[in-house]
C-alpha positions in Angstrom: -123.0 231.6 -44.5 -121.8 233.7 -41.6 -118.8 234.9 -43.6 -121.1 236.0 -46.4 -123.1 238.1 -44.0 -119.9 239.6 -42.6 -118.6 240.6 -46.0 -122.0 242.0 -47.0 -121.9 244.2 -43.8 -118.4 245.4 -44.7 -119.6 246.3 -48.3 -122.7 248.3 -46.8 -120.3 250.1 -44.4 -118.0 251.2 -47.2 -120.8 252.4 -49.2 -122.4 254.4 -46.4 -119.1 255.9 -45.3 -118.5 256.9 -48.9 -121.9 258.4 -49.4 -121.4 260.5 -46.2 -118.0 261.7 -47.2 -119.4 262.9 -50.6 -122.4 264.5 -48.9 -120.2 266.6 -46.5 -117.7 267.4 -49.4 -120.6 268.7 -51.5 -122.1 270.6 -48.6 -118.7 272.4 -48.1 -118.7 273.1 -51.8 -115.4 271.3 -52.3 -114.3 269.5 -55.3 -113.0 266.0 -55.2 -109.6 267.4 -56.1 -109.6 269.9 -53.4 -110.5 267.5 -50.7 -108.0 265.0 -51.9 -105.3 267.4 -52.0 -106.2 268.8 -48.4 -106.2 265.1 -47.0 -103.1 264.2 -49.0 -104.6 261.3 -50.9 -105.2 260.8 -54.5 -108.3 261.9 -56.3 -108.8 258.5 -57.7 -108.6 256.9 -54.2 -111.3 259.4 -52.9 -113.4 258.6 -55.9 -113.2 254.9 -55.0 -114.1 255.6 -51.3 -117.0 257.8 -52.2 -118.4 255.1 -54.5 -117.9 252.2 -51.9 -115.2 250.5 -54.0 -112.5 251.0 -51.5 -112.4 251.0 -47.7 -110.1 253.2 -45.7 -108.3 253.1 -42.5 -109.0 255.2 -39.4 -105.9 257.3 -40.2 -107.1 258.1 -43.7 -110.7 258.8 -42.4 -109.3 261.2 -39.8 -107.2 263.0 -42.6 -110.3 263.4 -44.7 -112.4 264.7 -41.7 -109.6 267.3 -41.0 -109.3 268.4 -44.5 
């Protein structure tokens, strides 16, 4: 039971991080391709992060933040 709640929390965290990344990207009027290139990640990976399908490391989050 506890493991299920922990997993659920991780899924919610991934979704929220992804939504925030997309929101900031759109506010900066950047395409997904531009942000991915600037952060040195693939467009597919960025898509998956923005849609809460993939998590990301602190290092990758920092690369996106600095892009």
